[in-house]
C-alpha positions in Angstrom: -22.3 29.4 -13.7 -22.1 25.9 -14.8 -20.8 23.9 -12.4 -17.1 22.4 -12.6 -17.9 18.6 -13.8 -20.4 19.7 -16.3 -17.9 22.0 -17.7 -15.2 19.6 -18.2 -17.5 16.8 -19.6 -18.8 19.6 -22.8 -15.3 20.0 -23.1 -14.4 16.6 -23.3 -17.2 16.0 -26.1 -16.4 19.2 -27.5 -12.7 17.8 -28.1 -14.0 14.8 -29.6 -16.0 16.0 -32.1 -13.3 18.3 -33.1 -10.4 15.8 -32.9 -12.3 12.6 -33.9 -11.1 10.7 -30.7 -12.5 9.2 -27.8 -11.7 9.1 -24.6 -10.7 5.8 -25.2 -8.5 6.0 -28.4 -6.9 8.7 -26.7 -5.9 6.5 -23.8 -5.2 3.8 -26.0 -2.6 6.7 -27.7 -1.2 7.6 -24.8 -0.1 4.1 -23.6 1.3 3.3 -27.5 3.9 6.0 -26.6 4.4 5.0 -23.0 3.6 8.5 -21.6 3.6 8.7 -17.8 4.4 12.3 -16.9 1.3 14.4 -17.1 3.6 16.9 -18.6 4.7 14.1 -21.6 1.0 13.7 -22.0 -0.3 17.0 -22.5 2.7 17.8 -24.6 2.1 14.8 -26.8 -1.7 15.5 -26.9 -1.0 19.1 -27.9 1.2 18.4 -30.8 -0.3 15.1 -32.0 -4.0 16.1 -32.2 -3.7 20.5 -32.6 -4.8 20.7 -29.3 -4.2 24.1 -27.3 -3.0 23.6 -23.5 -6.2 23.9 -22.0 -8.0 21.6 -23.9 -4.8 18.9 -24.1 -4.6 19.9 -20.3 -8.1 18.3 -19.7 -7.9 15.2 -21.9 -4.6 14.4 -20.2 -5.9 14.7 -16.5 -9.5 12.8 -17.7 -7.6 10.2 -19.1 -4.9 9.5 -16.4 -8.5 10.3 -14.7 -10.1 6.6 -15.9 -6.7 4.9 -15.7 -6.6 5.6 -11.6 -7.8 2.4 -9.8 -9.9 2.7 -7.2 -8.2 2.4 -3.2 -8.9 -0.4 -1.1 -10.6 -0.2 1.8 -8.4 -3.3 3.5 -4.7 -1.8 3.7 -3.8 -5.2 3.9 -4.1 -5.0 -0.3 -1.7 -2.0 -0.2 1.4 -3.9 2.3 0.7 -7.6 0.5 0.9 -6.2 -2.8 2.5 -7.8 -6.3 5.2 -10.3 -5.4 4.6 -10.5 -1.8 0.8 -11.4 -1.9 1.5 -14.9 -1.2 2.5 -13.7 2.5 -0.6 -12.0 3.7 -1.6 -15.6 4.6 0.8 -15.9 6.9 0.5 -12.2 8.6 -3.0 -13.0 9.2 -2.3 -16.1 10.8 0.2 -14.7 13.3 -2.2 -11.7 13.9 -4.8 -14.4 14.3 -2.2 -16.0 16.6 -2.1 -12.7 18.6 -6.0 -12.3 19.0 -6.3 -15.1 21.0 -3.9 -13.0 24.0 -7.1 -10.6 24.3 -8.4 -7.3 22.2 -5.7 -5.0 20.8 -5.4 -2.2 17.9 -4.1 -2.4 14.8 -2.7 0.7 12.6 -1.8 0.3 9.1 1.2 2.0 7.8 2.8 2.1 5.0 4.3 -1.3 5.1 3.0 -3.1 8.0 0.7 -3.3 10.8 1.5 -1.8 14.2 -0.3 -3.7 16.9 -1.3 -1.7 19.8 -2.6 -1.8 23.8 -1.9 1.7 25.4 1.3 1.8 23.3 2.4 -0.6 20.9 4.0 -4.1 21.6 4.5 -5.7 18.2 4.4 -4.9 13.7 3.7 -7.2 11.8 5.1 -6.8 7.4 6.5 -7.8 5.2 10.4 -8.2 5.1 11.5 -10.3 1.8 9.0 -11.6 -1.0 9.5 -14.6 1.0 9.5 -13.8 4.7 7.4 -11.6 7.3 8.9 -9.8 9.6 7.8 -9.6 13.8 9.0 -6.6 15.8 8.5 -7.2 19.2 8.3 -4.2 21.7 9.3 -6.4 25.1 12.7 -5.7 27.1 14.8 -8.2 28.4 14.2 -11.3 26.2 16.6 -14.6 26.6 19.1 -14.9 24.0 17.6 -16.7 21.1 19.5 -17.0 17.5 15.7 -16.5 16.4 15.6 -13.6 18.2 17.7 -10.1 16.4 18.4 -7.0 18.9 17.2 -4.1 16.8 19.7 -0.9 17.5 18.5 1.3 20.3 15.7 3.8 19.8 14.3 2.0 17.1 10.3 1.1 17.1 11.1 -2.6 18.7 13.7 -4.2 20.4 13.6 -7.3 18.7 12.4 -8.7 15.5 11.9 -12.2 14.3 12.0 -13.7 10.4 8.9 -16.3 9.5 8.7 -17.9 6.3 5.7 -19.9 7.0 2.4 -20.7 9.7 4.6 -23.7 11.7 7.3 -20.9 12.8 4.7 -19.6 14.7 5.3 -21.7 17.7 5.1 -21.7 21.1 8.3 -19.8 21.6 7.5 -17.1 19.5 4.3 -16.5 20.5 5.7 -16.5 24.5 8.0 -13.6 23.3 5.1 -12.0 21.4 2.8 -12.8 24.6 5.3 -11.2 27.2 5.3 -8.0 24.4 1.3 -7.9 24.6 1.0 -8.0 28.7 4.1 -5.4 28.9 2.1 -2.9 26.5 -0.6 -2.6 29.3 
C-alpha cells in the first residue's frame, strides 16, 4: 500500500493531466472567484473542472495548504500583527525595563503576554492600535489617575495604558516592582 503523501501527489498529477490546470492555475481560479470556505471551493472545482467529489476535495486541500503561511516561532508576531505592529518596540521596552528587576517567566497568550514568578505579576499586550496595556497584579497601590482599578476577580487588580516609551517612568516602574516583589 502506498503512503498517503505519495498517493495524494499521484492524484494531483492525474488531475492536472486531465484538466490541463496546474495547482498554481487552480489557486488563481479560486482567488479570482473570491472563495475562502473549503466547501465553496470544492463545489466550484467540481463544476468548473468537471471533477468528482474526491478529486475536487483533494485539489481544494492542496491549494489551501499551499496558501497557508508557516506559523512564526515568535509568539509576539501573532500578538503584534498588522495595525498593532508598531507597538511591538514599546512592548519590548516595557519587558526590558522589568527584566532589570530579576528573572521571571513569560507565558504568551492569544492577545497578551503573562509575566510570572511564582504567580503572575503583570501582563503586557496591545490595548488599541496606539496603546499597550500593562495589567498589574498588586494590592493596595496608591490612587493615581494613570492607574485604573480592574473589577474584582480579574486577572490583575490594576491596568495602565502607555503610548510611548517615555511613559515607562519611575512611577510605573515602582508599581511594576511592587507587583514583581509580591509574586515571590
